[in-house]
N, C-alpha and C positions, 0 to 999 in steps of 0.2 A: 709715344710721344714723349717729347721733352716737356716736361711741367713748368719748368723756369723760364722758358723762351717763348713768346707768341709765336705760332706757325700759322701760314697763310696756304690754307687748299683750296682751290677751285675746282668745282664740278661744272664742266662745259659738254657741249655737243648741240646738234641741231633742235631746232623745236621740236617738241614729242619725243623726245629720247627716255624722258623719266627723270630729268635733274631735280625737281621738285622733292619726289619721291627719295631719291638717294642722298640728296642734302640732309632730310631730315632723318633719315637713318643713320648718315654717317655722324651727323650732330649728336645723336642720341648715344650712338656706340662711344664717340671720344668723350662725352660727358660720362658715361658710367665708368670710363677708365680713370677718371678725377680730373678731367680738363675742364677749363673753364672754357667756353664755347660761346661764340657770337656766331649767328648766320646771319649773312649779308644778301643782297638780291640787286643786280644791275640788268637794265637800268634801274635807276631809283623810281619811286612813284609818287613821293612827297617833297620834292625838292623842286624850284621852277624849271631846269634844264629836264629832268626825268618827267615833268607833268607833260613839258611841250613834246617829247619823245613819244611818250604813249597816246597822244593825241595823234600825232603824225602818222604813227604806225598801226593805228586804229581807222584810219581815215577820216579822223573827225577834224583836221586841219589839211588846208593844201598841201600838196606833196612838194618836196623839195629836192634840189640836185642831190643825189645818191651820196656823193662825197661829204657834202655839207651836213647830211643826216650823219654820217659815220664820226665826223667830227664832233657833232653835238654829242653825242655818245660819248667821246672823249671828255668833253667839257663837264659832262657829268660825272664821269667817274672820278677825274682829279679831286671834283669838291666831295665826292664819296670817300674818297682815299684819304682826304687831309680830314675830316671832320669825322670819320668812323672806322675806317679799317687802322691807320697808324695809331691812333689813339688806344684802339683794343690791343693792338701788338705790344704796344709799349705795355700796358698792364698784365703781359704775360697771357693773353686769352688765346686760344685758338681760334681763327675766324674761317668759317667753312664758307665760300664764297659761291652764290647761285651765278655763275658767269663773271667774267674780269675782260680784260682786254684781249684774250684769243677769239672771244666773240668777234668784235669789230675787225679785226686783222681776217678772220675768215668771211664775213658779211660785205667788206668792201670790195670795191671794184679791183679786180685782180693787179692793175697796174700799179696801186696805191700799196698793196699790203706792205712792203719792205718800210715805205715811210710812216704808214700808220704804226707797224711795230716799234720801230725805233722811238718814234714819238712817245708812244704808251709808257715804253721800257725807261725812258727818260724822267718821266712825270708822275708815275704811281709806283705802288710797291709791285714788286714782282712775287709772285707765288713761290711757295717753297715748292710746293707738286702742284701741277694742273691734271684733270683726268678728263678725258676725253671718252665719253659715252657714245659708241659706235653703232647706229641704229640705221638699217636699211632705210631710207627717203620716203620710199611710197609707205610703208606702215607708219612712219612718225608722220606723216600729212593727215594720213588717216585719223590719227589719234586726236591731232588739234583740231579738225574739222569736226570729229565727233563729239569733243566736249565744248564744241562752240566759242572758242577763244582765239580764232585763226587771225596773225596779221598780214601785213603785205609780204612777209620772207615765208610763210607757211603753205606753200605750194611745192609738190614734189621735185619739179624742176629747180627752184632756187635753192632746197634744201640740197639737192644733189652738189650745186655750184658752192654751197656753203659747206659743205662735207670736204670735196678739194680744198677749200680754204684752210680747213683744220689740218688737212695733211700737209699744206703747204708752211702752215705755222709749226707745228711739229717737227718739221725737218729744218726750219730755218731760225727757229727764236731762241734756241742757247737753252731755254726753260727744261726743266725736267717734268717732263709729259710721259703720261700713261695711257696707253688705249686700252679699253676694256669693252666687250663684247655686250651690247645693250640688248640684244635679242631673246633673251633668257626670264625667266622670273624675276621679280624685282628681288627677292633672297638670292638667287644667283648673281644679280648683278652687283648685289651690295658684297657678297664673299669675293669676288672680283676686285672689287675696290680697297675692301678691306687688306688684303694680300700687298696691296699697292703702299699702303703706309710704311712697310717695314724698310 
């Protein structure tokens, strides 16, 4: 990794694919290599739009139109990008993101994917690398339900549609995208991610 210019690496995938674990392992690895690393997470949990998103997806607020919800994620991301990600990259830090706009493209209604993709790419920082952890939707749903943190998206049927959305994103975004098999051990998955950094 170039130590003089900030890089933006995003870990993506359906709920329950192991993103949190791999983000931490990647940040630790990059730090050991001498990079200054910042971990970010979307949606945010400490800003007005992020707090509202969390309440909606945990069914603590009335539900809203599906596209309106995805646009709320865009609002949150724009603020996060301006306040956190861009300044970190300007300082030469490596930003490891736990989700970014590929999530919104994958989770939004199919007929709006292209519009949502274009909007995000126009108003926030495009990642240098997007790693999609590819995990079986049924397995992922069981993991999320088992840890007691499921939200409105974390059902096998919804996760299957989201995986299809990630396939669409990878084919249509023009971003540098790497798929890794997420069905191995955490060490095996990380080794696949590490190889994609070259």
